[in-house]
C-alpha distance (Angstrom), angle and dihedral (degrees) to the residues before:
residue distance angle dihedral
M1 . . .
K2 3.78 . .
T3 3.77 121.3 .
A4 3.78 131.8 -169.3
H5 3.82 87.9 -93.8
T6 3.80 97.7 49.1
P7 3.82 109.2 120.2
L8 3.78 116.8 -110.7
R9 3.81 106.3 -125.3
I10 3.81 120.2 -150.1
A11 3.80 117.8 -155.8
T12 3.78 109.8 -149.1
R13 3.77 141.7 166.1
K14 3.81 115.4 -108.8
S15 3.79 98.3 -120.7
K16 3.80 116.7 115.3
L17 3.80 91.8 -113.6
A18 3.81 94.0 48.7
L19 3.81 91.2 47.9
W20 3.82 90.7 48.3
Q21 3.79 90.3 52.3
A22 3.81 93.1 47.3
E23 3.82 91.7 47.9
H24 3.81 89.5 48.0
V25 3.81 91.4 53.8
A26 3.82 90.1 45.2
A27 3.82 90.4 53.5
L28 3.81 91.7 48.8
L29 3.80 91.1 50.2
R30 3.82 92.8 48.7
A31 3.80 90.1 50.2
A32 3.80 92.6 47.6
H33 3.81 95.9 43.8
P34 3.83 109.9 34.5
G35 3.80 111.3 -149.9
I36 3.80 95.7 23.0
E37 3.79 116.5 135.9
V38 3.80 115.6 -136.8
E39 3.81 124.1 -174.3
L40 3.80 131.5 -174.6
V41 3.80 120.7 -131.6
P42 3.84 104.7 -163.8
L43 3.81 114.0 -157.4
S44 3.78 135.3 -178.6
T45 3.81 113.7 -126.7
Q46 3.78 128.9 -158.5
G47 3.79 89.8 -116.7
D48 3.81 89.0 59.0
R49 3.81 95.2 44.5
I50 3.81 96.8 52.9
Q51 3.80 107.7 63.5
D52 3.79 103.3 151.9
R53 3.80 99.7 70.6
P54 3.82 135.4 54.5
L55 3.79 115.2 -95.6
A56 3.78 89.8 -119.5
A57 3.81 90.1 61.6
I58 3.81 95.9 52.3
G59 3.79 102.0 43.9
G60 3.79 109.1 -71.8
K61 3.78 137.8 -97.5
G62 3.80 94.8 -40.7
L63 3.81 86.8 79.1
F64 3.81 88.0 77.1
I65 3.79 94.3 60.0
K66 3.81 109.4 29.1
E67 3.82 95.2 88.8
L68 3.81 90.4 47.8
E69 3.80 90.9 53.8
V70 3.81 91.2 48.1
A71 3.81 89.2 53.2
M72 3.81 89.8 53.9
L73 3.81 92.7 47.4
E74 3.81 89.8 50.4
Q75 3.82 90.6 50.0
R76 3.81 92.3 -116.7
A77 3.81 90.0 119.4
D78 3.79 136.9 20.2
I79 3.80 103.0 -154.6
A80 3.79 139.6 14.7
V81 3.79 125.3 -148.9
H82 3.80 116.1 -143.7
S83 3.75 142.7 179.6
M84 3.78 93.0 -122.6
K85 3.80 92.4 -138.0
D86 3.84 86.3 68.4
V87 3.82 92.3 55.6
P88 3.84 115.6 93.9
A89 3.80 117.2 -120.7
E90 3.82 89.2 -107.5
I91 3.80 122.2 45.6
P92 3.83 125.8 -168.7
D93 3.80 115.2 -81.4
E94 3.81 91.7 -116.4
F95 3.81 91.9 67.4
V96 3.79 139.7 63.4
I97 3.79 134.0 -170.0
A98 3.78 91.7 -120.5
A99 3.81 97.3 -176.1
V100 3.79 140.6 6.6
L101 3.78 124.2 -158.4
E102 3.78 124.6 -134.2
R103 3.78 109.6 -73.8
A104 3.78 120.0 -102.9
D105 3.82 123.7 -149.9
A106 3.81 104.2 -45.4
R107 3.80 96.1 -162.9
D108 3.79 129.2 108.0
A109 3.78 118.8 -111.6
L110 3.79 128.4 -137.8
I111 3.79 112.5 -146.9
A112 3.78 113.0 -170.6
G113 3.78 140.9 157.1
N114 3.80 132.3 -132.8
G115 3.80 93.5 56.4
I116 3.81 93.1 -69.2
K117 3.81 110.9 161.5
R118 3.80 103.4 173.2
L119 3.79 137.0 44.0
E120 3.81 87.5 -124.3
D121 3.81 89.8 60.7
L122 3.81 95.2 62.3
P123 3.82 109.2 109.5
P124 3.81 119.8 -113.7
G125 3.80 111.1 -80.2
A126 3.81 93.9 19.0
R127 3.81 114.3 163.9
V128 3.81 112.2 -119.9
G129 3.79 122.6 -174.0
T130 3.80 125.5 -145.3
S131 3.81 135.9 133.4
S132 3.81 94.1 -155.4
L133 3.80 116.9 105.2
R134 3.80 87.8 -156.4
R135 3.80 92.9 55.9
Q136 3.81 91.5 43.3
A137 3.80 92.2 53.1
L138 3.80 94.7 46.6
L139 3.81 92.7 44.8
R140 3.80 90.2 51.9
A141 3.79 91.1 47.8
A142 3.81 90.8 52.7
R143 3.81 98.8 35.3
P144 3.83 113.6 17.6
D145 3.81 89.3 175.4
L146 3.81 94.9 66.6
V147 3.80 121.6 102.3
I148 3.81 108.8 -130.3
E149 3.81 117.0 -152.3
M150 3.82 127.2 -171.6
L151 3.79 112.3 -107.5
R152 3.80 119.6 -173.6
G153 3.79 130.3 164.5
N154 3.78 136.4 69.9
V155 3.79 124.0 -47.0
D156 3.82 93.9 -93.8
T157 3.81 91.7 51.9
R158 3.80 92.5 49.9
L159 3.81 93.4 48.1
R160 3.82 90.2 49.5
R161 3.81 91.2 55.8
L162 3.79 89.6 52.6
D163 3.80 92.9 46.1
A164 3.82 91.0 48.7
G165 3.79 89.8 58.8
D166 3.81 95.6 -112.9
L167 3.81 88.6 123.8
D168 3.79 136.9 26.0
A169 3.81 94.2 -143.0
I170 3.78 141.9 -7.2
L171 3.79 134.4 -154.5
L172 3.81 121.7 -135.2
A173 3.79 136.4 156.5
C174 3.81 115.1 -83.4
A175 3.81 90.7 -139.4
G176 3.80 95.3 59.3
L177 3.79 93.3 46.5
M178 3.81 91.3 50.0
R179 3.81 92.9 48.2
L180 3.80 91.7 52.3
G181 3.80 95.1 46.8
F182 3.81 96.0 -105.8
E183 3.79 97.8 116.7
S184 3.80 90.1 118.2
R185 3.82 89.1 63.3
I186 3.81 92.1 64.2
S187 3.80 109.9 109.4
A188 3.81 93.9 -177.4
R189 3.77 139.1 -5.5
L190 3.79 103.5 -132.8
D191 3.78 116.4 -125.6
P192 3.83 110.6 -117.6
K193 3.82 86.8 -128.4
L194 3.81 86.0 67.7
C195 3.81 101.1 31.3
L196 3.80 113.4 17.4
P197 3.83 108.6 -153.3
A198 3.78 125.3 -109.7
V199 3.79 117.2 -93.5
T200 3.87 107.6 -75.3
Q201 3.83 93.1 -4.1
G202 3.82 110.5 170.7
I203 3.82 95.2 24.8
I204 3.81 123.6 117.9
G205 3.79 113.8 -155.0
I206 3.78 130.8 -169.4
E207 3.79 117.9 -143.7
C208 3.79 127.2 -163.8
R209 3.79 140.4 158.7
G210 3.77 110.1 -72.2
A211 3.81 91.3 -134.6
D212 3.83 93.2 54.3
A213 3.80 99.0 98.7
R214 3.82 95.5 172.0
T215 3.79 93.3 55.3
R216 3.78 94.0 43.9
T217 3.80 89.4 53.5
L218 3.81 92.2 50.1
L219 3.80 91.1 51.0
Q220 3.80 96.9 49.5
V221 3.81 92.4 85.0
L222 3.83 90.4 62.6
E223 3.80 95.5 55.3
H224 3.82 116.7 118.5
P225 3.82 105.4 -159.0
R226 3.80 98.8 -159.8
T227 3.78 92.3 49.7
R228 3.81 87.7 50.5
Q229 3.81 89.6 55.4
A230 3.81 91.4 52.8
L231 3.79 91.7 44.7
E232 3.79 93.9 51.2
A233 3.80 92.4 50.1
E234 3.80 93.8 49.1
R235 3.81 94.9 43.5
A236 3.81 91.5 48.4
F237 3.82 88.1 54.0
A238 3.82 91.8 51.2
A239 3.81 93.0 43.5
R240 3.81 93.3 53.6
L241 3.80 90.3 49.2
E242 3.82 90.0 45.3
G243 3.78 85.6 -129.5
S244 3.79 120.8 -166.4
C245 3.79 141.3 158.9
Q246 3.80 87.4 -76.1
S247 3.82 89.5 60.2
P248 3.82 122.6 77.9
I249 3.80 95.1 -145.4
A250 3.79 130.7 145.7
A251 3.78 137.6 -178.4
H252 3.78 136.1 176.8
A253 3.79 128.6 -174.9
E254 3.79 123.7 -158.5
L255 3.78 124.6 -169.1
H256 3.78 124.0 -145.8
G257 3.78 109.3 -179.7
Q258 3.78 105.9 -57.8
R259 3.80 93.6 -17.5
L260 3.77 126.4 93.2
T261 3.81 125.2 -158.4
L262 3.79 116.1 -163.1
E263 3.78 123.2 -168.5
G264 3.78 121.5 -172.9
L265 3.77 141.8 170.1
V266 3.78 145.2 -173.1
A267 3.80 118.5 -156.3
E268 3.77 141.6 -170.9
P269 3.83 107.7 -110.9
D270 3.81 90.0 -119.6
G271 3.82 91.6 52.9
S272 3.80 92.9 -119.8
R273 3.81 92.3 124.7
V274 3.79 129.2 27.9
L275 3.81 119.4 -177.8
R276 3.79 108.2 -160.2
D277 3.80 135.0 170.5
R278 3.80 142.8 148.3
V279 3.79 140.5 -144.7
E280 3.79 133.6 -164.4
G281 3.78 133.1 -158.7
S282 3.76 146.7 118.5
A283 3.81 113.5 -26.8
E284 3.81 87.6 -133.2
H285 3.80 89.7 66.0
G286 3.81 98.4 55.3
V287 3.80 95.5 132.8
S288 3.79 93.4 53.1
L289 3.82 90.6 45.1
G290 3.80 90.5 52.8
T291 3.78 91.4 50.0
Q292 3.82 91.2 45.5
L293 3.80 92.1 52.9
A294 3.80 91.8 48.1
E295 3.81 90.2 51.4
K296 3.82 90.3 52.2
L297 3.79 91.3 53.7
L298 3.80 92.8 44.0
A299 3.80 88.7 53.4
A300 3.80 89.2 50.8
G301 3.80 91.9 56.9
A302 3.81 105.1 -83.7
G303 3.81 91.5 121.4
A304 3.79 94.9 64.7
L305 3.81 91.4 42.2
L306 3.81 93.3 52.3
E307 3.80 93.1 43.4
R308 3.79 90.4 53.9
L309 3.81 91.0 50.0
R310 3.81 92.5 48.7
A311 3.81 90.8 49.6
G312 3.77 92.5 46.8
């Protein structure tokens, strides 16, 4: 049985970014609850172990969190810290996202050599690395001449491939680069009009067992309400579309006072067709706005596109 002095155990992947995020949450908890003990429980996930194939081919983003959820179910850990873009639209009923931290920069970053500062400046036929179907589709829509190469692995591994000359540029999330101290490597922050971010990109979420009242109470102090509103709108959009790693979809919510604007898209993997729309409404109604936007895109033809991709 837990007591007030029982350590809070954080299940985390072993990558540098995952460990940074877990340590960050641990530091926030120690500051918010003086005297609390927090321990990290580093785990290797299937998504981390398999680096030679696209995520879509090995089961999707859920491979990054399954082992962490098992550890919580088996009482080996109390919480798991996630990049929310790695969390499937539906999570098992036993769990809740008990808190979300304030969102970091949600945009994609271009990292390039030779003094290049804009996507437009890449020479024809430049080799660009990314493992994201969303980024591939939007890159191809903007620059059909580019050669897109699959790029898996942690941030260090991806930067090394660029530095070795294997690639002319790579795309990564601004938030991850900033958290790891690589902000100076960013050549350009891509305008969402060009490269709409992944659903919930830049948001750290903390998952725990829904029945664990003590842990949920401890986590409440870390909750950022406005980020939660954006997260709920974007995840509702993805859930209605039944989005997955096989689906080049994107969504980004922006809050202006009590209003929320949500933009979303569904794209052909080759970039030949991009269905894009937006909705606006009360920030309190993020879930319904996300569903509404998904319905608009489904009516415009996204349903048939996504069904074909799922069947393929």
